[in-house]
C-alpha positions as CSV (number, residue, x, y, z in Angstrom):
1,X,5.1,27.4,4.9
2,X,3.9,27.9,1.2
3,X,6.9,26.4,-0.7
4,X,5.9,23.4,1.1
5,X,2.0,23.6,0.2
6,X,3.0,23.8,-3.1
7,X,5.8,21.0,-3.3
8,X,3.2,18.8,-1.4
9,X,0.8,19.7,-4.2
10,X,3.3,19.7,-6.9
11,X,4.5,15.9,-6.0
12,X,0.9,14.2,-4.9
13,X,-0.4,15.9,-8.7
14,X,2.5,14.0,-10.5
15,X,1.3,10.9,-9.1
16,X,-1.8,10.2,-11.1
17,X,-1.8,13.1,-13.6
18,X,0.2,11.0,-15.7
19,X,-1.7,7.8,-15.4
20,X,-4.8,9.8,-17.5
21,X,-2.3,10.4,-20.2
22,X,-0.9,6.3,-20.8
23,X,-2.9,5.5,-23.6
24,X,-2.0,8.6,-25.3
25,X,1.8,8.1,-24.3
26,X,1.5,4.6,-26.0
27,X,0.1,6.1,-29.4
28,X,2.4,9.0,-29.5
29,X,5.5,6.8,-28.8
30,X,4.3,3.8,-30.8
31,X,5.0,1.2,-27.7
32,X,2.6,-1.2,-25.6
33,X,0.4,-0.4,-23.0
34,X,2.6,-2.6,-20.4
35,X,5.4,-0.5,-22.3
36,X,3.7,2.9,-21.2
37,X,2.4,2.1,-17.8
38,X,6.4,2.2,-16.8
39,X,5.8,6.0,-17.0
40,X,4.3,5.4,-13.9
41,X,6.1,2.3,-12.7
42,X,9.5,4.4,-12.5
43,X,8.4,7.5,-11.2
44,X,6.6,5.4,-8.3
45,X,9.8,2.9,-7.4
46,X,12.5,5.2,-6.3
47,X,9.9,7.7,-4.8
48,X,8.6,4.6,-2.1
49,X,12.1,3.1,-1.9
50,X,14.3,6.0,-1.1
51,X,11.8,8.0,1.2
52,X,13.9,5.8,4.9
53,X,17.4,6.8,3.2
54,X,16.1,10.0,2.4
55,X,14.9,10.8,5.5
56,X,18.1,9.8,7.2
57,X,20.4,12.0,5.0
58,X,18.2,15.0,5.4
59,X,18.6,14.9,9.0
60,X,21.8,15.9,8.6
61,X,21.4,18.7,6.0
62,X,19.8,22.3,5.6
63,X,16.7,22.7,4.2
64,X,17.4,25.4,1.9
65,X,20.0,23.5,0.1
66,X,17.9,20.4,-0.5
67,X,14.7,22.8,-1.6
68,X,16.8,23.8,-4.1
69,X,18.6,20.6,-5.2
70,X,14.9,18.6,-5.3
71,X,12.6,21.3,-6.8
72,X,15.2,22.2,-10.0
73,X,15.8,18.7,-10.5
74,X,12.1,18.0,-10.2
75,X,11.3,20.8,-12.5
76,X,14.3,19.9,-15.5
77,X,13.5,16.2,-15.4
78,X,9.6,17.0,-16.3
79,X,10.9,18.8,-19.4
80,X,13.2,16.0,-20.2
81,X,10.1,14.0,-19.8
82,X,7.9,15.9,-21.9
83,X,10.7,16.3,-25.0
84,X,11.4,12.7,-24.7
85,X,11.2,11.1,-28.4
86,X,11.2,7.7,-27.3
87,X,10.0,5.6,-24.3
88,X,13.4,4.7,-22.9
89,X,13.9,8.6,-22.5
90,X,10.9,8.8,-20.8
91,X,11.2,6.3,-18.7
92,X,14.5,7.2,-17.2
93,X,13.6,10.8,-16.6
94,X,10.7,9.3,-15.0
95,X,13.4,7.2,-12.8
96,X,15.3,10.2,-11.9
97,X,12.2,12.5,-11.1
98,X,11.3,9.8,-8.5
99,X,14.7,10.3,-7.1
100,X,13.9,13.8,-6.3
101,X,10.3,13.1,-5.7
102,X,11.5,11.2,-2.6
103,X,13.6,14.5,-1.5
104,X,10.3,16.7,-1.9
105,X,8.4,14.1,-0.4
106,X,9.8,13.8,2.9
107,X,11.0,17.9,3.1
108,X,6.8,18.6,3.1
109,X,6.7,17.8,6.9
110,X,10.1,18.9,8.1
111,X,9.3,22.4,6.5
112,X,5.9,22.5,7.8
113,X,7.5,21.8,11.4
114,X,10.7,23.6,11.0
115,X,8.6,26.9,10.0
116,X,6.8,27.6,12.8
117,X,6.5,27.8,16.7
118,X,5.3,24.7,18.7
119,X,1.9,26.5,19.2
120,X,0.8,26.6,15.3
121,X,2.1,23.1,14.5
122,X,-1.0,21.9,13.9
123,X,-2.1,25.0,11.3
124,X,1.2,24.3,10.0
125,X,1.3,20.5,9.2
126,X,-2.4,21.0,7.4
127,X,-1.1,22.7,4.5
128,X,0.8,20.1,3.1
129,X,-1.8,17.8,4.5
130,X,-4.6,19.0,2.7
131,X,-2.3,20.2,-0.8
132,X,-1.1,16.8,-1.3
133,X,-4.7,14.7,-1.4
134,X,-6.2,17.5,-3.3
135,X,-3.2,17.1,-6.1
136,X,-3.7,13.7,-6.0
137,X,-7.3,14.0,-6.6
138,X,-7.4,16.8,-8.8
139,X,-4.7,15.3,-11.1
140,X,-6.9,13.2,-13.1
141,X,-9.2,15.7,-14.0
142,X,-6.6,18.4,-14.9
143,X,-4.8,15.9,-16.9
144,X,-8.2,15.1,-19.0
145,X,-8.2,18.5,-20.0
146,X,-4.7,19.2,-20.8
147,X,-4.7,16.0,-22.9
148,X,-8.1,17.1,-24.9
149,X,-7.0,20.4,-25.6
150,X,-3.1,20.2,-25.8
151,X,-1.4,16.8,-25.5
152,X,0.3,14.6,-23.4
153,X,3.7,16.4,-22.8
154,X,1.8,19.4,-21.5
155,X,0.9,16.9,-18.2
156,X,4.8,17.3,-18.0
157,X,5.0,20.7,-18.9
158,X,2.4,21.5,-16.0
159,X,4.5,21.2,-13.4
160,X,7.6,23.3,-14.4
161,X,6.0,26.9,-13.5
162,X,5.1,25.6,-10.2
163,X,8.2,24.3,-9.2
164,X,10.1,27.4,-10.5
165,X,7.8,29.4,-8.3
166,X,8.5,27.1,-5.0
167,X,12.4,27.5,-5.9
168,X,12.0,31.4,-5.9
169,X,10.0,31.7,-2.6
170,X,12.5,29.2,-1.0
171,X,15.5,31.0,-2.2
172,X,14.2,34.4,-1.0
173,X,12.5,33.2,2.5
174,X,15.2,29.7,3.8
175,X,17.9,31.5,5.6
176,X,21.1,30.6,3.7
177,X,22.6,26.6,5.3
178,X,26.0,26.4,4.3
179,X,27.2,23.7,1.6
180,X,25.0,21.2,1.5
181,X,26.3,17.4,2.1
182,X,26.2,14.5,0.3
183,X,25.2,11.0,0.9
184,X,28.1,9.0,2.6
185,X,28.8,5.4,1.4
186,X,26.9,4.2,4.6
187,X,23.7,5.9,2.8
188,X,24.2,4.5,-0.4
189,X,24.4,1.2,0.5
190,X,21.1,1.9,2.8
191,X,19.6,3.2,-0.3
192,X,20.1,-0.1,-2.1
193,X,18.9,-1.8,0.2
194,X,15.7,-0.4,1.0
195,X,15.2,0.0,-3.0
196,X,15.6,-3.6,-3.3
197,X,13.3,-4.6,-0.7
198,X,10.5,-1.4,-1.2
199,X,10.9,-2.3,-4.8
200,X,9.7,-5.8,-4.6
201,X,6.7,-5.0,-2.3
202,X,5.8,-2.1,-5.1
203,X,5.6,-4.1,-8.1
204,X,3.8,-7.0,-6.0
205,X,0.9,-4.8,-4.8
206,X,0.8,-3.3,-8.5
207,X,1.0,-6.1,-10.3
208,X,-0.9,-9.0,-8.1
209,X,-4.1,-7.8,-8.5
210,X,-3.8,-9.0,-12.5
211,X,-1.9,-12.7,-11.4
212,X,-1.9,-13.4,-7.9
213,X,1.5,-15.0,-8.7
214,X,3.2,-12.0,-8.2
215,X,2.5,-12.2,-4.3
216,X,5.5,-14.5,-4.4
217,X,7.7,-11.6,-5.1
218,X,7.2,-10.2,-1.5
219,X,9.6,-13.2,-0.2
220,X,12.1,-11.2,-1.8
221,X,11.5,-7.6,-0.1
222,X,12.5,-9.7,3.4
223,X,16.2,-10.1,2.9
224,X,17.1,-6.8,2.0
225,X,14.6,-4.6,4.3
226,X,15.5,-7.2,7.5
227,X,19.4,-6.6,6.6
228,X,18.8,-2.6,6.3
229,X,16.5,-2.5,9.6
230,X,19.4,-4.4,11.9
231,X,22.0,-1.9,10.6
232,X,23.0,1.6,11.6
233,X,20.7,2.4,8.7
234,X,17.4,1.4,10.3
235,X,17.9,2.7,13.5
236,X,16.9,6.1,13.4
237,X,13.3,5.0,12.2
238,X,13.0,2.3,14.7
239,X,14.0,4.8,17.3
240,X,11.3,7.0,15.9
241,X,8.6,4.2,15.7
242,X,9.3,3.1,19.5
243,X,8.2,6.5,20.6
244,X,5.1,5.7,22.1
245,X,1.6,5.8,20.4
246,X,4.1,6.7,16.6
247,X,3.5,3.3,15.5
248,X,-0.1,3.3,16.2
249,X,-0.6,6.7,13.9
250,X,1.3,5.7,11.5
251,X,-1.2,3.0,11.3
252,X,-3.7,5.3,11.4
253,X,-2.4,7.6,8.5
254,X,-1.8,4.1,6.3
255,X,-5.3,3.4,7.1
256,X,-7.1,6.2,5.7
257,X,-4.8,6.4,2.6
258,X,-6.1,3.0,2.2
259,X,-9.7,3.3,2.8
260,X,-9.6,6.5,1.0
261,X,-8.2,5.2,-2.7
262,X,-10.2,1.9,-1.5
263,X,-13.1,4.5,-2.3
264,X,-12.0,6.8,-4.8
265,X,-11.2,3.5,-7.0
266,X,-14.7,1.8,-6.7
267,X,-16.8,4.9,-7.0
268,X,-15.4,6.3,-10.2
269,X,-15.0,2.2,-11.6
270,X,-18.9,2.2,-10.5
271,X,-20.6,4.9,-11.6
272,X,-18.2,4.6,-15.3
273,X,-19.1,0.7,-15.9
274,X,-22.2,0.5,-14.2
275,X,-24.0,3.3,-14.1
276,X,-23.2,4.7,-17.5
277,X,-22.5,8.3,-16.2
278,X,-20.0,10.1,-18.1
279,X,-16.3,11.2,-17.5
280,X,-17.4,14.7,-16.9
281,X,-20.2,13.6,-14.7
282,X,-17.8,11.3,-12.5
283,X,-15.5,13.9,-12.0
284,X,-17.6,16.8,-10.8
285,X,-19.0,13.5,-8.5
286,X,-15.8,12.4,-7.0
287,X,-14.3,16.1,-6.7
288,X,-16.6,16.4,-3.6
289,X,-14.5,14.5,-1.5
290,X,-11.2,16.9,-2.1
291,X,-13.5,19.8,-1.8
292,X,-14.8,19.1,2.0
293,X,-11.3,18.1,2.3
294,X,-9.8,21.8,1.0
295,X,-12.6,23.3,3.8
296,X,-12.1,21.2,6.7
297,X,-8.6,21.2,6.5
298,X,-7.7,24.9,7.7
299,X,-9.8,24.2,10.5
300,X,-8.4,21.0,11.5
301,X,-5.1,22.9,12.0
302,X,-6.8,25.7,14.0
303,X,-8.6,23.3,16.4
304,X,-5.2,21.3,16.6
305,X,-3.5,24.1,17.9
306,X,-6.2,25.0,20.6
307,X,-6.0,24.7,23.8
308,X,-2.1,24.7,24.6
309,X,-0.6,23.2,27.4
310,X,3.0,23.7,28.7
311,X,5.2,20.6,28.6
312,X,6.3,19.7,32.4
313,X,10.1,20.1,33.0
314,X,11.0,16.5,33.5
315,X,8.7,15.9,30.3
316,X,10.5,18.5,27.8
317,X,12.1,17.0,24.7
318,X,15.9,17.8,24.5
319,X,17.7,18.7,21.7
320,X,20.7,16.8,19.9
321,X,22.7,19.4,22.5
322,X,20.6,18.1,25.3
323,X,19.3,21.6,26.1
324,X,15.6,21.8,27.2
325,X,13.0,22.6,24.2
326,X,11.0,25.5,26.3
327,X,7.8,25.1,23.7
328,X,4.2,24.5,23.8
329,X,2.6,21.5,22.6
330,X,-1.0,21.4,21.2
331,X,-3.7,19.5,23.5
332,X,-6.4,19.3,20.6
333,X,-4.5,17.6,17.7
334,X,-5.5,13.9,19.2
335,X,-9.6,14.8,19.6
336,X,-9.6,16.8,16.5
337,X,-7.5,13.6,14.5
338,X,-10.0,11.0,16.3
339,X,-13.0,13.4,15.3
340,X,-11.9,13.6,11.7
341,X,-11.4,10.1,11.7
342,X,-15.1,9.2,12.8
343,X,-16.4,11.4,10.6
344,X,-14.8,9.9,7.3
345,X,-15.3,6.3,9.0
346,X,-19.0,8.0,9.0
347,X,-19.0,8.7,5.3
348,X,-17.5,5.9,4.4
349,X,-20.2,3.5,6.3
350,X,-23.0,5.8,4.7
351,X,-21.8,5.0,0.9
352,X,-21.5,1.0,1.6
353,X,-25.4,0.5,0.2
354,X,-24.6,2.3,-3.6
355,X,-27.3,1.3,-5.6
356,X,-28.2,2.0,-8.8
357,X,-31.0,3.9,-7.8
358,X,-28.7,6.9,-6.5
359,X,-28.4,10.0,-8.3
360,X,-24.4,11.3,-8.6
361,X,-25.8,14.1,-5.9
362,X,-26.6,11.3,-3.1
363,X,-23.2,9.7,-3.4
364,X,-21.4,13.4,-3.8
365,X,-22.6,14.6,-0.6
366,X,-21.6,10.9,1.6
367,X,-17.9,11.9,-0.3
368,X,-18.3,15.5,1.0
369,X,-18.7,14.1,4.5
370,X,-15.9,12.1,4.2
371,X,-13.6,14.4,2.8
372,X,-14.6,16.7,5.5
373,X,-13.1,14.1,8.1
374,X,-10.2,13.3,6.3
375,X,-9.2,17.4,6.3
376,X,-9.9,17.4,9.6
377,X,-7.6,14.7,10.5
378,X,-4.5,15.3,8.3
379,X,-2.8,18.2,9.3
380,X,-3.6,17.3,13.2
381,X,-2.1,13.5,13.0
382,X,1.0,14.7,11.1
383,X,1.6,17.4,13.7
384,X,1.0,14.3,16.4
385,X,3.8,12.5,14.5
386,X,6.4,15.4,14.1
387,X,5.6,16.6,17.5
388,X,6.2,13.9,19.4
389,X,9.4,12.9,17.0
390,X,12.9,13.6,18.5
391,X,13.9,17.2,17.2
392,X,17.0,15.5,15.3
393,X,14.8,12.7,13.8
394,X,12.2,15.5,12.0
395,X,13.4,14.6,8.3
396,X,13.5,10.7,9.3
397,X,9.6,11.0,11.1
398,X,8.3,13.0,8.0
399,X,9.8,9.9,5.2
400,X,7.5,7.5,8.0
401,X,4.4,9.8,7.7
402,X,5.1,9.9,3.7
403,X,5.5,6.1,3.2
404,X,2.5,5.3,5.2
405,X,0.8,7.7,3.0
406,X,2.0,6.0,-0.3
407,X,1.3,2.2,0.8
408,X,-1.8,2.8,1.4
409,X,-2.7,5.0,-1.5
410,X,-0.9,1.9,-3.4
411,X,-3.0,-0.5,-1.3
412,X,-6.3,0.7,-1.4
413,X,-7.1,0.0,-5.0
414,X,-5.2,-3.4,-4.6
415,X,-7.3,-4.8,-1.9
416,X,-10.6,-3.1,-3.4
417,X,-10.0,-4.8,-6.7
418,X,-9.4,-8.4,-4.9
419,X,-12.6,-7.4,-3.3
420,X,-14.5,-7.1,-6.0
421,X,-12.9,-10.3,-7.9
422,X,-13.8,-12.5,-4.9
423,X,-17.8,-11.2,-4.9
424,X,-18.2,-11.4,-7.8
425,X,-19.7,-9.2,-11.0
426,X,-22.8,-8.8,-8.7
427,X,-21.7,-8.0,-5.2
428,X,-18.3,-6.4,-6.1
429,X,-19.1,-2.7,-6.0
430,X,-20.5,-3.8,-2.0
431,X,-17.6,-5.6,-1.2
432,X,-15.1,-3.0,-2.4
433,X,-17.0,-0.5,-0.4
434,X,-17.1,-2.5,2.8
435,X,-13.5,-3.2,2.3
436,X,-12.5,0.9,2.2
437,X,-15.2,1.5,5.2
438,X,-13.2,-1.4,7.8
439,X,-9.7,-0.4,6.5
440,X,-10.5,3.6,6.7
441,X,-12.3,2.7,10.3
442,X,-9.1,1.2,11.5
443,X,-7.7,4.7,12.4
444,X,-10.0,5.7,15.2
445,X,-8.9,2.6,17.6
446,X,-5.7,3.4,16.5
447,X,-5.5,7.4,17.2
448,X,-7.8,6.7,20.4
449,X,-5.0,4.8,22.1
450,X,-2.3,7.3,23.4
451,X,1.4,5.8,24.5
452,X,1.4,5.0,27.9
453,X,5.1,6.3,28.9
454,X,5.8,10.0,29.0
455,X,8.3,12.0,26.5
456,X,11.3,11.9,28.7
457,X,11.3,7.6,28.5
458,X,10.5,8.2,24.3
459,X,13.3,10.3,24.4
460,X,16.0,8.5,25.6
461,X,14.7,5.5,24.0
462,X,15.4,7.1,20.6
463,X,18.9,8.1,21.9
464,X,19.8,4.8,22.5
465,X,18.6,4.1,19.4
466,X,20.4,6.5,17.4
467,X,23.6,5.4,15.7
């Protein structure tokens, strides 16, 4: 569990901490700002594009060897990025780091779900579900301190001690799992198809806010993704999403991530650009969200694990060998997830009337309320998804969770920027906050509607879809 938490924090920290260093990287390597931007895009492209193929590969690979290889590779690429003498070196290191990052992202929920008994899944999932977003939010603040006192290369070196710690703990705590299995030719073809389609989507979401013409690029994403979904590589994914309620739960993860990202973007921009608040005060204000989230995350996990109910014999999921899994499933996960989504929606709605008369404290307590809701929701929602997924498809389910969250983090600021532009300078802030509130509130009905078919039918559907 410690490894899952550390890896979650490191991987999400890396997504945001480099953003604040782009200007310094451009000056240090003597390149344009557009070229420096690829230090972020080169990491995000493989990170999002390879989640599904990595999930399918990890379903048949031991966790210990995968953790060791991915963590060591991630740390090595961080060192190479810090030592980059020119931009091409840095971009290549970040591109390779994104590949290892995709493995780490999928491993987080897998480690959590495999490390504990079924009745502790809520608490287990709350660890990476809480520490991950905390890493994303604290990244800019930590990066700013390093830039002011050390330099941009320290932004990459910061993660190496955490990776070494996770590597040591994993090697000592996890049982040996034999020789790792390399991806086969089919997996490599699937990776190329998904990478092409997802790269087109990610570039569209990144570049379209500045130039709407980039939306045409989404058409290029359709053929490779359709081809992959129709083949054997996409069948495990469709099998997981056909489990009753899982598609809506993934939609809730995406909606909350998009609402959170849009909110964070609009608030930070408004405080500094419109209210003239200092960067330090802005950073302290927006830290109210992760503070509330960090306090509520463990509580959400405990509430999700209580009470427990034994599954009826006819509904017990079967393992890949056909043996019934005699475990217990937490019945508090869904009510806790719904309550958390409602609290976050309330916090988002309370921020919509934001105006120049509000003090940073007026903004901070509303952000803290939304953060409490996000903290209560994260672990239970992931426990719902990982617990309902077929046992032999836990890594695939982990990849779908991380992709939904990653798309939400990318989509939120893009939608907020579009709403701000359409509403104009006078009403742009309220339009962006309204969008964040509407998108985040969609998670409530998505989580309130459980699947109607029982688990036995769900397992039969997943087995039929498996290659």
